[in-house]
C-alpha positions as CSV (number, residue, x, y, z in Angstrom):
1,M,18.9,-3.8,-49.4
2,N,16.0,-5.3,-51.4
3,N,12.6,-5.8,-49.9
4,S,12.8,-9.6,-49.7
5,I,15.9,-9.3,-47.6
6,V,14.3,-6.7,-45.3
7,V,11.3,-9.0,-44.9
8,F,13.5,-11.9,-44.0
9,L,15.6,-9.9,-41.5
10,V,12.7,-8.2,-39.8
11,I,10.1,-10.9,-39.7
12,L,12.1,-14.1,-39.6
13,I,15.5,-13.3,-38.2
14,S,14.0,-11.1,-35.5
15,I,17.1,-8.9,-35.1
16,F,17.2,-6.1,-32.7
17,S,20.0,-3.7,-32.1
18,C,22.5,-2.9,-29.5
19,K,20.8,-0.1,-27.6
20,S,22.6,3.1,-26.9
21,V,22.0,4.0,-23.2
22,S,23.3,6.4,-20.7
23,D,26.2,5.8,-18.4
24,D,24.1,5.0,-15.3
25,S,21.6,2.8,-17.1
26,H,21.1,-0.8,-16.0
27,I,18.3,-2.3,-18.2
28,R,17.2,-5.8,-18.9
29,S,19.3,-7.7,-21.4
30,N,17.6,-7.0,-24.7
31,H,21.0,-6.3,-26.1
32,Q,21.7,-8.1,-29.4
33,C,24.7,-7.1,-31.4
34,M,23.9,-9.6,-34.0
35,P,20.8,-11.0,-35.9
36,T,19.3,-14.3,-34.9
37,P,18.5,-16.6,-37.8
38,L,16.2,-19.4,-36.7
39,E,16.4,-23.2,-36.4
40,R,17.6,-25.3,-39.2
41,F,18.5,-29.0,-39.2
42,S,21.4,-29.9,-37.0
43,H,23.9,-32.1,-38.8
44,S,26.6,-32.5,-36.1
45,D,25.9,-36.3,-35.8
46,S,27.3,-36.8,-39.3
47,V,30.8,-35.6,-38.3
48,V,33.5,-38.3,-38.0
49,N,35.2,-38.2,-34.6
50,G,38.7,-37.0,-34.7
51,T,41.6,-38.4,-32.8
52,Q,43.6,-35.2,-32.3
53,N,43.1,-34.3,-28.6
54,S,46.1,-32.2,-29.0
55,K,47.0,-29.4,-26.5
56,E,49.2,-27.7,-29.1
57,G,48.3,-24.0,-29.2
58,M,46.5,-24.2,-25.9
59,V,47.2,-22.6,-22.5
60,F,46.9,-24.3,-19.1
61,I,44.4,-22.4,-16.9
62,Q,44.9,-23.1,-13.2
63,G,41.5,-23.6,-11.5
64,G,40.3,-21.3,-8.7
65,S,37.5,-19.1,-7.4
66,F,36.3,-15.8,-8.8
67,E,33.4,-13.4,-8.7
68,M,31.5,-13.7,-12.0
69,G,29.4,-10.9,-13.4
70,S,29.2,-7.1,-12.9
71,D,29.6,-5.0,-9.8
72,G,29.0,-1.3,-9.2
73,N,32.1,-0.1,-11.0
74,I,31.5,-1.6,-14.4
75,K,32.8,1.0,-16.8
76,A,36.0,2.7,-17.5
77,D,36.2,6.5,-17.5
78,G,34.4,7.9,-20.5
79,E,32.7,4.7,-21.6
80,K,29.0,4.9,-22.4
81,G,28.1,1.5,-23.7
82,Y,25.4,-0.9,-22.9
83,V,25.1,-2.7,-19.5
84,G,22.5,-5.4,-19.2
85,S,20.7,-6.5,-16.0
86,D,21.6,-10.1,-16.9
87,E,25.1,-9.3,-15.8
88,F,23.9,-9.0,-12.2
89,P,24.3,-9.9,-9.4
90,K,28.0,-10.7,-9.1
91,H,28.3,-14.2,-7.7
92,Q,31.0,-16.6,-6.5
93,V,32.1,-19.4,-8.8
94,E,34.7,-22.2,-8.4
95,I,36.4,-23.5,-11.6
96,N,38.5,-26.6,-12.1
97,S,41.7,-26.4,-14.1
98,F,41.4,-26.7,-17.9
99,W,43.2,-26.0,-21.1
100,M,42.1,-23.3,-23.5
101,D,43.0,-22.3,-27.0
102,A,45.4,-19.3,-26.9
103,T,43.6,-17.9,-29.9
104,E,40.2,-18.1,-31.7
105,V,40.0,-21.1,-34.1
106,T,41.5,-19.9,-37.3
107,N,40.6,-20.4,-41.0
108,I,43.5,-22.9,-41.5
109,Q,42.4,-24.9,-38.4
110,F,38.8,-25.0,-39.5
111,K,39.9,-26.0,-43.0
112,A,41.7,-29.0,-41.7
113,F,38.5,-30.1,-40.0
114,V,36.4,-29.7,-43.2
115,D,39.1,-31.4,-45.3
116,A,39.1,-34.4,-43.0
117,T,35.4,-34.8,-42.6
118,G,33.6,-33.1,-45.5
119,Y,31.6,-31.1,-43.0
120,V,29.2,-28.5,-44.5
121,T,28.5,-25.5,-42.3
122,T,25.1,-24.0,-41.4
123,A,25.6,-21.1,-43.8
124,E,26.2,-23.5,-46.7
125,I,22.8,-25.2,-46.2
126,A,19.5,-23.8,-47.4
127,P,17.2,-23.0,-44.5
128,D,14.3,-25.4,-44.0
129,W,11.0,-23.5,-43.6
130,E,9.3,-26.3,-41.7
131,E,12.1,-26.1,-39.1
132,I,12.3,-22.3,-39.1
133,K,8.6,-21.8,-38.4
134,K,8.8,-23.9,-35.2
135,S,10.8,-21.0,-33.6
136,L,8.4,-18.3,-34.9
137,P,5.2,-16.8,-33.5
138,P,2.2,-18.7,-34.9
139,G,1.0,-17.3,-38.2
140,T,4.3,-15.9,-39.4
141,S,4.3,-15.8,-43.2
142,R,6.7,-17.9,-45.3
143,P,9.4,-15.8,-47.0
144,P,10.1,-16.0,-50.7
145,D,12.1,-18.9,-52.1
146,S,14.8,-16.5,-53.2
147,V,15.5,-15.8,-49.5
148,L,15.5,-19.5,-48.4
149,A,18.9,-20.1,-49.9
150,P,22.4,-20.9,-48.4
151,A,23.4,-17.5,-46.9
152,S,24.7,-15.7,-43.8
153,L,24.8,-12.2,-42.4
154,V,27.4,-9.7,-43.6
155,F,28.1,-6.4,-41.9
156,I,28.0,-3.4,-44.3
157,Q,29.5,-0.1,-43.2
158,T,27.1,2.7,-43.7
159,D,27.8,6.0,-45.5
160,G,26.7,8.2,-42.5
161,P,24.8,8.2,-39.3
162,V,21.8,5.9,-39.0
163,L,19.2,5.2,-36.4
164,L,20.9,2.6,-34.2
165,Q,17.6,0.8,-33.6
166,D,17.4,0.1,-37.4
167,Y,19.7,-2.9,-37.6
168,S,18.9,-3.5,-41.3
169,Q,21.1,-0.5,-42.1
170,W,24.3,-2.5,-41.4
171,W,23.3,-6.2,-41.6
172,R,22.7,-7.8,-45.0
173,W,21.4,-11.4,-45.5
174,T,23.9,-12.4,-48.2
175,I,23.4,-15.4,-50.4
176,G,26.6,-17.3,-50.7
177,A,28.3,-15.8,-47.6
178,N,30.0,-18.5,-45.5
179,W,33.4,-19.2,-43.9
180,R,35.1,-19.6,-47.2
181,H,33.5,-16.5,-48.7
182,P,33.0,-14.1,-45.7
183,F,31.6,-11.2,-47.8
184,G,29.7,-13.4,-50.2
185,P,30.5,-14.6,-53.8
186,G,33.7,-13.2,-55.1
187,S,35.3,-12.9,-51.7
188,N,37.7,-15.5,-50.3
189,I,40.1,-16.2,-47.4
190,E,43.3,-16.4,-49.4
191,G,46.2,-15.1,-47.3
192,K,44.0,-15.2,-44.2
193,D,45.1,-18.6,-42.7
194,N,45.6,-17.0,-39.3
195,Y,42.4,-15.0,-39.2
196,P,39.6,-16.3,-37.0
197,V,37.1,-18.4,-38.9
198,V,33.7,-16.6,-39.1
199,H,30.1,-17.4,-40.1
200,I,30.3,-20.2,-37.6
201,S,27.1,-21.3,-35.9
202,W,27.1,-23.0,-32.4
203,D,26.2,-26.2,-34.2
204,D,29.3,-25.8,-36.4
205,A,31.5,-25.2,-33.4
206,Q,30.2,-28.2,-31.7
207,S,31.0,-30.4,-34.7
208,Y,34.5,-29.1,-34.8
209,C,34.9,-29.8,-31.1
210,K,33.7,-33.4,-31.6
211,W,36.2,-34.0,-34.3
212,A,39.1,-32.4,-32.4
213,G,38.3,-34.2,-29.1
214,K,37.6,-30.9,-27.3
215,R,34.6,-28.9,-26.2
216,L,33.3,-25.3,-26.0
217,P,34.1,-23.5,-22.8
218,T,31.3,-22.9,-20.3
219,E,30.4,-19.3,-19.8
220,A,32.0,-19.4,-16.4
221,E,35.2,-20.9,-17.7
222,W,35.3,-18.3,-20.5
223,E,34.9,-15.3,-18.1
224,Y,37.4,-16.8,-15.5
225,A,40.0,-17.1,-18.3
226,S,39.3,-13.7,-19.7
227,R,39.9,-12.1,-16.3
228,G,43.3,-13.6,-16.2
229,G,43.4,-13.8,-12.4
230,Q,42.7,-10.1,-12.0
231,I,40.1,-9.0,-9.4
232,N,37.3,-6.6,-10.2
233,Q,38.8,-5.5,-13.5
234,I,36.5,-4.4,-16.4
235,Y,38.5,-5.8,-19.3
236,S,40.8,-8.7,-20.0
237,W,43.8,-6.2,-19.8
238,G,42.6,-4.3,-16.7
239,N,40.7,-1.0,-16.3
240,E,42.2,1.3,-18.8
241,H,39.7,2.5,-21.4
242,I,39.9,0.6,-24.6
243,N,40.8,3.8,-26.6
244,K,43.5,5.0,-24.3
245,G,47.2,4.0,-24.6
246,I,48.3,1.2,-27.0
247,S,45.7,-0.7,-29.1
248,K,44.4,-3.5,-26.9
249,A,41.8,-5.2,-29.0
250,N,40.1,-5.1,-32.4
251,S,37.0,-3.0,-31.9
252,W,35.1,-0.1,-33.6
253,E,36.8,3.2,-32.8
254,G,34.8,6.2,-33.9
255,D,31.1,6.5,-34.7
256,F,29.3,3.2,-35.4
257,P,28.4,2.1,-38.0
258,Y,29.9,4.6,-40.5
259,N,33.2,5.9,-39.2
260,N,35.9,3.6,-38.0
261,E,39.1,5.5,-37.1
262,L,41.1,2.3,-37.5
263,N,43.6,3.1,-34.7
264,D,43.8,-0.6,-34.1
265,G,44.6,-1.2,-37.7
266,Y,41.6,-3.2,-38.9
267,L,38.1,-2.5,-40.2
268,Y,37.0,-6.1,-40.0
269,T,38.6,-9.0,-38.3
270,A,42.3,-9.0,-37.4
271,P,44.8,-11.9,-37.5
272,V,45.0,-13.7,-34.2
273,K,47.7,-12.5,-31.9
274,S,47.6,-9.0,-33.3
275,Y,47.4,-7.5,-29.8
276,L,49.0,-8.4,-26.5
277,P,47.6,-11.4,-24.6
278,N,46.0,-11.2,-21.1
279,A,47.8,-12.4,-18.0
280,Y,47.0,-16.0,-18.8
281,G,48.5,-15.8,-22.3
282,L,45.2,-15.7,-24.1
283,Y,44.7,-13.6,-27.2
284,D,41.6,-11.7,-28.4
285,M,39.5,-12.4,-25.3
286,A,38.2,-8.9,-26.2
287,G,37.1,-7.9,-29.7
288,N,37.7,-9.5,-33.0
289,V,34.8,-12.0,-33.0
290,W,32.1,-13.1,-30.6
291,E,32.9,-16.5,-29.2
292,W,30.4,-19.3,-28.6
293,C,30.1,-20.8,-25.1
294,Q,28.5,-24.1,-24.2
295,D,25.7,-22.7,-22.0
296,W,22.1,-22.0,-22.7
297,Y,21.2,-18.3,-22.2
298,H,18.6,-17.4,-19.6
299,I,18.1,-13.7,-18.7
300,D,17.6,-14.5,-15.0
301,Y,20.3,-17.2,-14.6
302,Y,22.6,-15.1,-12.4
303,K,19.7,-14.4,-10.1
304,M,18.9,-18.1,-9.9
305,I,22.3,-18.9,-8.5
306,A,23.0,-15.7,-6.6
307,N,22.8,-17.2,-3.1
308,E,25.1,-20.2,-3.7
309,I,28.7,-20.9,-4.6
310,S,28.6,-22.4,-8.1
311,N,31.0,-25.2,-8.7
312,N,31.9,-25.5,-12.4
313,P,28.5,-24.3,-13.5
314,N,27.1,-25.4,-16.8
315,G,24.4,-22.8,-17.1
316,P,20.7,-23.1,-16.9
317,N,18.7,-26.1,-18.0
318,E,16.7,-24.1,-20.5
319,S,16.9,-20.9,-22.5
320,Y,14.8,-17.8,-22.1
321,D,15.0,-14.4,-23.7
322,P,11.8,-12.4,-23.1
323,D,12.4,-10.3,-26.2
324,E,12.4,-13.4,-28.4
325,P,10.7,-16.1,-26.3
326,Y,10.2,-18.5,-29.3
327,I,14.0,-18.8,-29.9
328,K,16.3,-20.9,-27.8
329,K,19.7,-19.2,-27.5
330,R,23.3,-20.0,-26.4
331,V,25.7,-17.6,-24.7
332,M,28.5,-15.7,-26.5
333,K,31.3,-13.8,-24.9
334,G,34.1,-11.3,-25.8
335,G,32.7,-8.8,-28.3
336,S,33.8,-8.3,-31.9
337,F,35.4,-5.8,-34.2
338,M,32.0,-4.1,-34.3
339,C,31.8,-3.3,-30.6
340,N,32.0,0.4,-29.8
341,D,32.4,2.2,-26.5
342,S,29.3,4.4,-27.1
343,Y,27.3,1.5,-28.4
344,C,27.7,-2.0,-27.0
345,S,31.0,-2.3,-25.1
346,G,30.9,-6.0,-25.8
347,Y,34.5,-6.5,-24.9
348,R,34.0,-6.2,-21.2
349,N,34.7,-9.4,-19.1
350,S,31.1,-9.6,-17.8
351,M,29.3,-8.7,-21.0
352,R,26.8,-11.4,-22.2
353,M,25.6,-11.9,-25.7
354,K,23.2,-14.6,-26.9
355,S,22.0,-16.0,-30.1
356,S,20.3,-19.1,-31.6
357,P,22.6,-22.1,-32.1
358,D,22.2,-21.9,-35.9
359,T,23.3,-18.3,-36.1
360,G,26.4,-17.4,-38.1
361,S,27.7,-14.0,-39.2
362,L,30.8,-12.0,-40.2
363,H,31.7,-11.6,-36.5
364,T,30.9,-15.0,-35.1
365,G,33.7,-17.5,-34.1
366,F,34.8,-19.7,-31.2
367,R,37.7,-21.3,-29.3
368,T,37.9,-24.6,-27.6
369,V,38.9,-26.1,-24.2
370,M,39.9,-29.4,-22.7
371,D,39.6,-30.7,-19.1
372,A,42.8,-30.9,-17.1
373,V,44.0,-31.7,-13.6
374,S,47.6,-30.5,-14.0
375,P,49.8,-29.1,-16.8
């Protein structure tokens, strides 16, 4: 990785790694499986409203009550991954019925949106320094012009063990990487119509939703759907460790970030529906790509609502992450193909990720929902 990219990653993107912690650790949520590029111009208002509003490919989720967040038994036997204090305390939530995409939004679905609207994603727009510096500590130096070009973050498998706190070992700010070219110039998505679209920012997802007549799920809706009606289960499939039995999700098996045993069949993303659905008929609620939710991220949000029954909560009114207080962030759920049981365990139902709304990367996607009263 050349020096200009390192400077951009370390100083501007303010990445910090998934921390490797012991089984009994409960630490504050400084967990960040992905880098955080900073604010750029939002261009969602330029998107033409679609008239689809179609429930094709969606699953009806009957409303009800559930306990959201982590409890005392939060890990399967042998799992050593990260657990954040922002997953506590467990609290009661009531959810209305809604429709949810059975899969993550795919390349062919996103292409239909782009073809219809001419939409240009965040990764295809050069970062604007005047906007970026608003989200940085005062006095941060301007990066070279060569870095301020249309780009996104690409995961690079390392040749051997690396210090897990040194995130620059496996993330590369890649000029020309975007949803059409997921690994940068020379790569493409030919033959990958049914793979989840990636390098998608929250702003991009919002624009797609506006066109499709849908919306992003709230964090509460997403976790309710992921649990599939099961009570106190760790994963969307139950409590069996992810690496036991049949392949349950697309995750990193082996030693991250250099040795993936590929028992699940894929090094990077997998086609949607490659693994069994959960009890609600939803695919890839664990692994494959991180999925954007509607809510702002606040480290203490669960504590704020601990003593009340939340009715269709929409999250906090503002964002706060003490590790990056200058950056506003949205919630992400579900984990990705990079999540490992000794590293970040992002595929647990209660796991929370967060990133700035303009962030896109090789493992960032989304699915949509629609309000409903009855099927």
